[in-house]
Each structure stands twice: as C-alpha cells, then as structure tokens.
C-alpha positions in Angstrom: -58.8 -10.0 -2.9 -58.1 -6.3 -3.7 -55.2 -4.6 -1.9 -55.9 -1.2 -0.4 -54.4 1.8 -2.2 -51.4 3.5 -0.6 -52.4 7.1 -0.3 -49.5 8.6 1.7 -46.5 9.4 -0.4 -44.1 8.9 2.5 -45.5 5.4 3.2 -45.3 4.5 -0.5 -41.6 5.7 -0.6 -40.8 3.7 2.6 -42.3 0.5 1.2 -40.5 1.0 -2.1 -37.2 1.5 -0.2 -37.9 -1.6 1.9 -38.5 -3.6 -1.3 -35.2 -2.4 -2.7 -33.4 -3.4 0.5 -35.0 -6.9 0.4 -33.9 -7.2 -3.3 -30.3 -6.2 -2.3 -30.3 -8.6 0.6 -31.7 -11.5 -1.4 -29.3 -10.8 -4.3 -26.3 -11.0 -1.9 -27.1 -14.6 -1.3 -26.4 -15.4 -5.0 -23.0 -13.6 -4.8 -21.1 -15.1 -1.9 -23.9 -16.1 0.6 -22.8 -13.7 3.3 -24.4 -10.6 4.9 -21.8 -9.1 7.2 -21.5 -5.3 7.7 -18.6 -4.7 5.2 -20.5 -6.5 2.4 -23.9 -4.9 3.1 -22.3 -1.5 3.5 -20.4 -1.5 0.2 -23.4 -3.1 -1.6 -25.4 -0.1 -0.3 -22.8 2.4 -1.4 -22.7 0.9 -4.9 -26.5 1.0 -5.1 -26.5 4.7 -4.1 -23.9 5.4 -6.8 -26.0 3.8 -9.5 -29.1 5.5 -8.1 -27.7 8.9 -9.1 -28.6 8.3 -12.7 -30.7 5.1 -12.7 -34.1 4.3 -11.3 -34.0 2.5 -8.0 -34.9 -1.0 -9.4 -32.3 -0.9 -12.1 -29.8 0.6 -9.7 -30.2 -2.4 -7.4 -30.0 -4.8 -10.4 -26.8 -3.0 -11.6 -25.2 -3.0 -8.2 -25.8 -6.7 -7.8 -24.7 -7.5 -11.3 -21.4 -5.5 -11.0 -20.6 -7.1 -7.6 -21.4 -10.6 -9.0 -19.2 -9.9 -12.1 -16.3 -8.7 -10.0 -16.6 -11.6 -7.6 -16.6 -14.2 -10.4 -13.7 -12.5 -12.2 -11.8 -12.6 -8.8 -12.8 -16.3 -8.4 -11.4 -17.3 -11.8 -8.2 -15.4 -11.1 -7.9 -17.0 -7.6 -8.4 -20.4 -9.0 -5.8 -19.9 -11.7 -3.2 -18.0 -9.7 -3.9 -18.4 -6.1 -4.5 -14.6 -5.7 -7.7 -12.6 -6.0 -8.5 -9.6 -8.2 -6.9 -6.4 -6.9 -8.2 -2.9 -7.2 -5.1 -2.0 -9.2 -6.0 -4.8 -11.7 -9.0 -2.8 -12.8 -6.7 -0.2 -14.2 -5.0 -2.9 -16.4 -8.0 -4.0 -18.5 -5.7 -4.4 -21.5 -3.7 -7.0 -19.8 -6.8 -8.8 -18.6 -8.0 -9.0 -22.2 -5.0 -11.3 -22.9 -6.6 -13.9 -20.6 -10.0 -14.2 -22.2 -9.7 -18.0 -22.3 -10.5 -17.9 -18.5 -13.9 -16.3 -19.0 -16.8 -18.6 -17.9 -20.6 -18.4 -18.2 -21.1 -16.8 -14.8 -18.9 -13.9 -15.9 -20.8 -13.6 -19.2 -24.2 -13.7 -17.4 -23.4 -11.0 -14.9 -21.8 -8.8 -17.6 -25.0 -9.1 -19.7 -27.1 -8.3 -16.6 -25.0 -5.2 -15.8 -25.4 -3.9 -19.4 -29.1 -4.6 -19.3 -29.6 -2.9 -16.0 -27.7 0.2 -17.0 -29.5 0.4 -20.3 -33.0 0.0 -18.9 -32.1 2.3 -15.9 -31.1 5.1 -18.3 -34.2 4.5 -20.4 -36.5 4.9 -17.4 -34.2 7.3 -15.6 -35.7 9.4 -12.9 -35.7 13.2 -12.8 -32.6 14.6 -11.2 -32.8 15.1 -7.4 -30.1 16.5 -5.2 -31.0 14.1 -2.4 -29.7 11.3 -4.6 -26.4 13.0 -5.3 -24.7 13.1 -1.9 -25.1 9.4 -0.9 -24.1 8.4 -4.4 -20.8 10.4 -4.3 -19.7 8.8 -1.0 -18.3 5.8 -2.8 -16.5 8.1 -5.3 -14.9 10.0 -2.5 -13.7 6.8 -0.8 -12.2 5.4 -4.0 -10.6 8.8 -4.8 -8.9 8.9 -1.5 -7.3 5.5 -2.1 -5.3 7.0 -5.0 -3.8 9.8 -2.9 -0.1 9.5 -3.6 0.9 10.9 -0.2 -0.9 8.0 1.6 -2.4 10.3 4.2 -6.0 10.4 3.0 -5.9 6.7 2.1 -4.9 5.8 5.6 -7.6 8.0 7.1 -10.2 6.5 4.8 -9.2 3.0 5.8 -9.5 4.0 9.5 -12.9 5.5 8.8 -14.1 2.4 7.0 -12.9 0.3 9.9 -15.0 2.3 12.3 -18.2 2.7 10.2 -18.3 -0.5 8.1 -16.1 -2.8 10.2 -13.6 -3.4 7.5 -10.2 -4.9 8.3 -7.6 -4.4 5.7 -5.4 -7.5 5.5 -2.8 -6.0 3.2 -0.4 -9.0 3.5 -2.9 -11.7 2.6 -5.3 -10.6 -0.1 -7.3 -13.9 -0.1 -8.0 -13.3 3.6 -8.9 -9.7 2.8 -11.6 -10.8 0.4 -12.9 -13.4 2.9 -13.2 -10.8 5.7 -14.5 -7.8 3.7 -16.1 -9.0 0.6 -15.1 -8.3 -3.0 -16.2 -4.7 -3.2 -14.4 -3.5 0.0 -11.4 -5.6 -0.9 -11.1 -3.9 -4.3 -11.4 -0.4 -2.8 -8.9 -1.1 -0.1 -6.4 -2.7 -2.5 -6.7 0.2 -4.9 -4.5 2.3 -2.7 -1.6 4.0 -4.4 1.5 1.8 -4.0 3.9 3.8 -1.9 7.6 3.2 -2.7 9.8 1.8 0.1 11.4 4.4 2.3 15.1 4.8 2.4 17.0 4.5 5.7 19.8 2.8 7.5 20.3 -1.0 7.4 23.0 -3.6 8.0 22.3 -5.9 5.1 25.9 -5.9 3.9 27.4 -6.8 7.3 27.6 -10.5 6.4 28.9 -11.5 2.9 30.4 -14.5 1.2 33.9 -13.6 -0.1 34.0 -13.3 -3.9 35.2 -16.4 -5.9 38.9 -16.4 -6.5 38.6 -17.2 -10.2 35.1 -16.7 -11.5 34.4 -18.3 -14.9 32.7 -15.3 -16.4 30.5 -17.5 -18.6 27.8 -16.5 -20.9 24.5 -16.8 -18.9 21.2 -17.9 -20.5 18.2 -18.2 -18.2 14.9 -19.6 -19.4 11.9 -19.0 -17.1 9.6 -21.6 -18.4 5.8 -20.9 -18.1 4.1 -23.4 -15.8 6.9 -25.9 -16.4 6.8 -28.6 -13.8 7.9 -32.1 -13.0 7.9 -33.8 -9.6 10.9 -34.7 -7.5 9.9 -38.3 -7.8 7.6 -40.4 -10.0 4.3 -38.9 -8.7 4.0 -36.6 -11.7 6.6 -37.2 -14.3 6.6 -34.9 -17.4 8.7 -34.3 -20.5 10.8 -31.8 -18.5 12.6 -34.8 -16.9 14.1 -35.6 -20.3 16.5 -32.7 -19.8 18.5 -34.7 -17.3 19.4 -37.1 -20.2 20.9 -34.1 -22.0 23.3 -33.2 -19.3 21.1 -31.0 -17.1 21.4 -31.2 -13.3 18.0 -31.3 -11.7 17.5 -29.2 -8.5 14.5 -27.6 -6.9 13.7 -24.0 -6.2 10.9 -22.2 -4.3 8.7 -19.9 -6.3 6.7 -17.1 -4.5 3.7 -17.8 -6.7 1.4 -20.6 -7.8 -0.5 -21.0 -11.0 0.1 -17.4 -12.1 1.8 -14.2 -11.1 4.7 -15.1 -13.3 6.2 -11.6 -13.0 6.8 -12.0 -9.3 8.9 -15.1 -9.9 10.7 -13.1 -12.6 11.2 -10.2 -10.2 13.0 -12.5 -7.7 15.2 -14.1 -10.4 16.3 -10.7 -11.6 16.6 -8.6 -8.4 17.7 -11.1 -5.7 14.9 -9.7 -3.4 11.7 -11.3 -2.1 8.6 -10.3 -4.1 6.5 -10.7 -1.0 7.6 -7.3 0.5 5.8 -5.3 -2.1 2.0 -5.6 -2.6 0.4 -7.1 -5.7 2.4 -7.8 -8.9 5.6 -5.8 -8.6 6.2 -5.2 -12.3 2.6 -4.0 -12.8 2.3 -1.8 -9.7 5.7 -0.1 -9.7 6.7 -0.1 -13.4 6.5 3.7 -13.7 8.2 4.3 -10.3 11.3 2.1 -10.6 14.5 4.0 -11.0 16.1 4.3 -14.4 19.2 3.0 -12.6 17.7 0.1 -10.8 20.3 -2.4 -9.4 19.5 -5.9 -10.7 21.4 -8.9 -12.0 21.0 -7.5 -15.5 22.3 -4.0 -14.6 25.3 -5.4 -12.7 26.2 -7.7 -15.6 25.8 -4.8 -17.9 28.4 -2.9 -15.8 30.6 -6.0 -15.9 30.8 -5.8 -19.7 28.0 -8.2 -20.6 25.5 -7.7 -23.4 22.2 -8.0 -21.6 19.0 -9.1 -23.4 15.5 -9.8 -22.2 13.0 -11.6 -24.3 9.4 -12.8 -24.0 7.3 -14.4 -26.8 4.2 -12.3 -25.9 3.3 -8.7 -25.8 5.7 -6.3 -24.1 2.7 -4.7 -22.3 2.0 -8.0 -20.5 3.1 -7.3 -16.9 4.6 -4.1 -18.4 7.9 -5.8 -19.3 8.6 -3.3 -22.1 8.7 -0.5 -19.5 10.5 -2.5 -16.7 13.2 -4.3 -18.7 15.2 -1.1 -19.7 15.1 0.1 -16.1 16.3 -3.3 -14.8 19.4 -3.1 -17.0 18.5 -4.9 -20.2 20.3 -3.2 -23.1 17.9 -4.7 -25.6 14.6 -6.5 -25.4 12.4 -8.4 -27.8 8.7 -9.2 -27.7 6.2 -11.0 -29.9 5.8 -8.0 -32.2 9.3 -8.9 -33.5 8.8 -12.6 -33.6 6.7 -15.0 -35.7 3.2 -15.9 -34.3 0.5 -18.0 -35.9 -2.4 -16.6 -34.0 -4.8 -19.4 -35.1 -2.6 -21.9 -33.2 -3.2 -20.2 -29.8 -0.3 -19.1 -27.5 2.9 -18.3 -29.4 5.3 -21.1 -29.8 8.6 -20.9 -27.8 10.5 -21.8 -30.9 9.8 -18.2 -32.2 11.7 -16.7 -29.3 14.5 -19.3 -29.3 15.2 -18.6 -33.0 15.5 -14.9 -32.3 17.7 -15.6 -29.2 20.0 -17.8 -31.2 20.3 -15.1 -33.9 21.3 -12.6 -31.3 23.8 -14.9 -29.6 25.4 -15.8 -33.0 25.7 -12.2 -34.2 27.7 -10.9 -31.2 31.5 -10.7 -31.3 33.1 -14.0 -30.1 34.7 -12.2 -27.1 31.5 -10.5 -26.1 30.1 -11.9 -22.8 26.3 -12.3 -23.0 23.4 -12.6 -20.6 20.0 -13.5 -21.9 16.8 -13.8 -19.8 14.1 -15.6 -21.8 10.4 -15.9 -20.6 8.3 -18.5 -22.4 4.5 -18.5 -22.8 3.4 -21.6 -24.9 2.4 -23.6 -21.7 0.3 -20.8 -20.3 -3.1 -21.9 -18.9 -5.9 -22.6 -18.8 -5.7 -26.4 -19.4 -9.0 -27.7 -20.7 -10.3 -30.9 -19.0 -11.1 -33.8 -21.3 -12.4 -36.4 -19.0 -9.6 -35.4 -16.7 -8.4 -32.4 -14.7 -6.7 -30.8 -17.7 -3.5 -32.8 -17.1 -3.7 -34.4 -20.6 -3.6 -31.1 -22.4 -0.9 -29.8 -20.1 1.3 -32.8 -20.7 0.9 -32.5 -24.5 1.7 -28.8 -24.6 4.6 -29.2 -22.2 6.1 -32.0 -24.3 6.0 -29.6 -27.3 7.6 -26.8 -25.3 10.4 -29.2 -24.1 11.1 -30.2 -27.7 11.6 -26.6 -28.6 13.8 -26.2 -25.6 15.9 -29.2 -26.4 16.5 -27.9 -30.0 17.5 -24.5 -28.6 19.9 -26.0 -26.0 21.6 -28.1 -28.7 22.1 -25.1 -31.0 23.1 -22.8 -28.2 25.9 -25.1 -26.9 27.1 -25.7 -30.5 27.4 -21.9 -30.9 29.2 -21.5 -27.6 31.7 -24.1 -28.7 32.3 -22.2 -31.9 32.7 -19.0 -30.1 35.0 -20.7 -27.5 32.9 -19.2 -24.7 32.0 -20.9 -21.4 28.2 -21.2 -21.1 25.7 -21.8 -18.3 22.0 -22.5 -19.3 19.4 -22.3 -16.4 15.8 -23.5 -16.9 13.3 -23.1 -14.1 9.5 -23.2 -13.8 8.0 -19.9 -12.7 5.2 -21.7 -10.8 3.2 -24.9 -10.8 0.3 -25.1 -13.2 -3.1 -24.5 -11.7 -4.1 -28.2 -11.5 -5.1 -28.4 -7.8 -7.1 -31.6 -8.1 -4.3 -33.4 -9.9 -1.7 -32.4 -7.3 -3.9 -33.6 -4.5 -4.8 -36.9 -6.2 -1.2 -37.7 -6.8 -0.1 -36.9 -3.3 2.1 -33.9 -4.2 0.1 -31.4 -2.2 -1.9 -32.6 0.8 -5.6 -32.3 1.0 -5.1 -30.3 4.3 -3.8 -27.3 2.3 -7.2 -27.0 0.6 -10.8 -26.3 1.2 -13.9 -26.4 -1.1 -14.9 -23.1 -2.5 -18.4 -22.0 -3.2 -18.4 -23.7 -6.5 -17.2 -27.0 -5.1 -13.7 -26.7 -6.4 -10.5 -27.1 -4.5 -9.0 -23.8 -3.3 -6.0 -23.1 -1.1 -6.8 -22.2 2.4 -6.2 -18.5 3.2 -3.7 -19.3 5.9 -0.8 -21.6 5.0 2.2 -22.4 7.2 5.7 -21.6 6.0 6.3 -25.3 5.2 3.1 -25.4 3.2 4.0 -22.2 1.3 7.4 -23.9 0.4 5.6 -27.0 -0.8 3.2 -24.9 -2.9 6.1 -23.0 -4.4 8.3 -26.0 -5.2 9.4 -25.9 -8.8 12.1 -27.6 -10.9 15.4 -25.9 -11.6 17.6 -27.4 -14.4 21.2 -26.3 -15.0 23.6 -27.3 -17.8 27.1 -25.9 -18.5 29.9 -26.9 -20.9 31.9 -27.4 -17.7 29.7 -30.1 -16.0 31.3 -29.5 -12.6 30.1 -25.9 -12.7 26.5 -27.0 -13.3 26.7 -29.4 -10.4 28.1 -26.7 -8.1 25.4 -24.2 -9.0 22.6 -26.9 -8.6 24.0 -27.7 -5.1 24.1 -24.1 -4.1 20.5 -23.4 -5.2 18.7 -26.7 -4.3 15.6 -26.2 -2.1 16.2 -22.4 -1.9 14.0 -19.4 -3.0 14.3 -18.0 -6.5 16.0 -14.9 -5.2 19.1 -17.0 -4.5 19.5 -17.7 -8.2 20.8 -14.2 -9.3 23.3 -14.2 -6.4 24.8 -17.5 -7.5 24.9 -16.4 -11.2 26.4 -13.0 -10.3 29.2 -14.7 -8.3 30.3 -16.5 -11.4 31.3 -13.1 -12.9 33.7 -10.4 -11.9 33.3 -8.2 -10.0 30.5 -9.3 -7.8 28.6 -6.7 -5.9 28.4 -6.6 -2.1 24.7 -7.0 -2.4 24.8 -10.4 -4.2 27.6 -11.6 -1.9 25.3 -10.7 1.0 22.3 -12.5 -0.6 24.6 -15.5 -1.2 25.6 -15.6 2.5 21.9 -15.7 3.6 21.1 -18.4 1.0 24.1 -20.5 2.1 22.7 -20.5 5.6 19.1 -21.0 4.2 17.6 -19.9 7.5 14.7 -17.6 8.1 13.0 -18.3 4.7 9.4 -19.3 4.6 9.0 -19.4 8.4 6.0 -18.2 10.3 4.9 -14.5 10.1 6.2 -11.8 7.7 9.6 -13.5 7.4 10.8 -11.4 4.4 10.8 -8.2 6.6 13.5 -9.8 8.7 15.6 -10.9 5.7 15.3 -7.9 3.4 14.9 -4.5 5.1 12.6 -2.0 3.4 15.4 0.5 3.0 17.2 -2.1 0.8 14.4 -2.0 -1.8 14.5 1.8 -1.8 18.2 1.7 -2.3 18.3 -1.0 -5.0 15.2 -0.2 -7.1 13.9 3.3 -6.3 16.9 5.5 -5.7 17.3 8.4 -8.1 
C-alpha cells in the first residue's frame, strides 16, 4: 500500500510537530512514568531550548536524555543520602566528581544518549530561524531569574510558573518537591539564590542556664566519624561498640541527615544551630556569604585562648570546608593534600589524619589549651553488595576505621597525661549508612517509614513524622575523658538530643561561656519542641539569630 504524498507544507509541519510531541510523551514514560502539567511543561521548554540549534528529532532526543540523566543522578543521590539533587548542586560539578563510585548504568546510558543526540543534532542542524529563538530562550530566562540575588525576580518567576505550569515549590521538603513537580521543575526552583537570614529582634537569650562554677577547661577533641553506626541494642552490633571497653560512655544523638549530607551534621556540631532552617547543604550554599567573624564553637574557644584546628582526610574543596573553616574560627586546618594517601586503596585511611592530629597536639606548648575537630572519610559509601545488602563490606571497613580510632585514642590520652592536661574525646556518627534494607530487616527502622521507588528499592516516604525523623537520625555518641565522671556527665546531658546540643555542652566546660551556648543548653536541658510536627526549628531558633551569629559583618 502506498501512502499519499503530503503536498501542503503546513500540514507536513503539523504532522512532524505532532510526531515530536508523541515522542516526548512516550519518552516521559521511561523517565518517571508521569505526565502532569509541570513535567510536560518543562519537558517542552527543554525541547524548545535544544531546538534553537538542533534539528527537532535530535532536540527531542536530547531533552529526554538530559531529563533522564538528571532524574537518575537525583535518584542515586536520594538513595544514598535521603535528599534529591538540587539546582545548586549543578554548580558544584567538581564535588560531584568525588562520588563517581555511585554512577550506575542508567546514568551512563542517558549520558551517552545526550552526547549522541547533541552531536547528530549539530551535524544535521537546521538553518537558523528566528521563530525557534524566542520559545527556546524562555527556559533561559526562567533559570536566570532564579539567580537574582535580590530575590524579587525569583519570587515573581515562581508565582508565574505556579499559574502557568501548576508548579508548587515545596522549599522545606525537596523530596516532595520532586514528587510534585518533576526533576526539571525541581532543579529550576531549587536553583534560586540562597538569601541570607534577615536580622531583627528576638528573645533567644531570655532563658539561659547559669555558667558552671568551676569549668574544667579541658582539651577538646571531637571526631565526626563518617557513617559510623552501632545500634542501641544487639540488632546491629558493630566494631564501634568496642569503644565502651576502652572507657567510652555510650549515648545517642539525633543527626539531621541520613546516609549523606555530612556537612549538615558538622554544621550543627559547630554552630549550635539547627541545619534545617537553611535550604540545601549549608556549607556549600553559604560558604562565600558567611561572615569572617562567624560565631561558632571554634571561634568562641579561640577567644577563650584555645588553639583551634579543623581536619578532614579528604579534599578541602569537599563541601567547601577550606573556605568555611577559617570563617568558623579555626586557626589552622589540614586536608588530604597535607596527609598521606594511597589512592589505589580507595578512600584515604583515617590513620593519615590521626597521625597529623597527634603531631599537632604534641607540638603545642604544655599549657596551651586545644580544640580539634576531626572529620573522617574512610567509611564513606557506597557499600558494595556481595550476596548481601552491602553490610559485609560496611562492617569490614568500619572495623578498620575503629582500629585506627583506638590507636589514636590511646596515643592521645598518653600525650594528655604527659602534658598534664584534662582531655575530653567525643566520637559521633554523622549519619547512618545508606543501608535501608538492612535497617528494615533488623527491625531498627520500621517498614512503615518506606515505600518502593520506581526501581523497586526501599526509599523513605516524603512525609515523616517528628518521631520518625528522630528514629532516622539516631546515631551513636561516645565520650571519654581522663576524668571519668566528666564523660558520664556529658553523656547524660546529651543523650537522645540533637547534635546542636553538643557544642553547648562542650562550650560550658570552658570559661567564659557565651550567653548563646547557655541559652542553647537551657533548651536542650528541657528537650522540648525538637522534632515535633511542622517546621519546629523556626520556633526554636529565630531567623534573626542565624543572621546575628553567622552573617553579621
């Protein structure tokens, strides 16, 4: 059968456009199987952008490939950290390259498809036509408005998108934002310029604990241990439990993150503020905007005569620590470029950092008070399954990390004894490892907190109650001191409380203690209003407090 020739140019164009629309609609099924207005609208905008310089078939192919690539990258990040890809993450490609172990075949396939589509589209590129330019630039204009530092145009753009494409920006729950709007709209909405908190009046200091009568002024060494976990009971014992046999007191803390987002746990442990008030990863988004005189645990200990040192056995660019640490009050910092690393062995060993920390501690004058904040990396994910969930590799790597930690602890307390200095060593897990199936199977996290994602894996539900968020964030906190009663006291103060309580308790062991940390300690002593329903952090920490502590000139 011979099909009749299409003689009318307008009919031919209409049929070609309809075919492209069918291709885009069909392609959406293979991305996230949804066809709502925000998803279709942003898929169309991306197609029009590519159609400026590619032929229409390759433009459709490129649009679908890019959307599929971004969706799968976000999926991998969500599975590993509990949080999706953000628009601001796309500006931190260098940091993303540090996590290449998470790349899967879906990501590779869509990346190859994108390169092929753009290459062929340029090879068979159409002649330039003005009518292609205007619709293609709409997406550019929307994205550009999101980077308006005043916030005025970004807000107007968000309102316009809500009216025309039915988007709803869920800024306080990015997983829900992806679910409602699709990955493209989510990335555009979350690419907005991060506006610093506004100064103003507040009554945060109205309730404070009185300072300790005779603070010990000990040397303080805090180890934030990457993905370090052991259960409260025998449901998931790990090598970390061995620390109790070495004089550590075991307590529990509540981390704001799960599986990743280490810097947000670090932020709480250094500032005494909830990381939930600021969008995204705080170090990454606000690094250039923090004040040079930010008020943190490190800066206040610096003012109290302590030598303050921040260390991480990975690149200083990771979460922009090299930029943030000096602003947060660390007099000196050390990263992997000044430590030993056998790159063939994978992640750097924690021993490399501990050796440098011991050298620094040893070289200070005996009367010099010291504060060290050490961030480990050797137990960073992913954990490769071997006829299991990955728990076998996790246990092996954690056991090696604990051996390094035990050797460090023994040498550190020996040096403290020689220097005749009181010492407190705190070790806490920044978050649970991303082993969802293992936690459910062992009864640590209930099945009701999860749902199956589109690839059949367990994923946290977008809406969790306050109690569920606390359970998700539960991590071990180990404390040892050369005065055992002090370790027991601190463990009792901090047990089952958020990480932002830690710097308040540590600060109060020194003199003088700031009104801020005395006020945080008062709230932590009551332990009320944390991880309850709604945006609880806004009722605990007023926005003006963030402006005053971290952004004031």
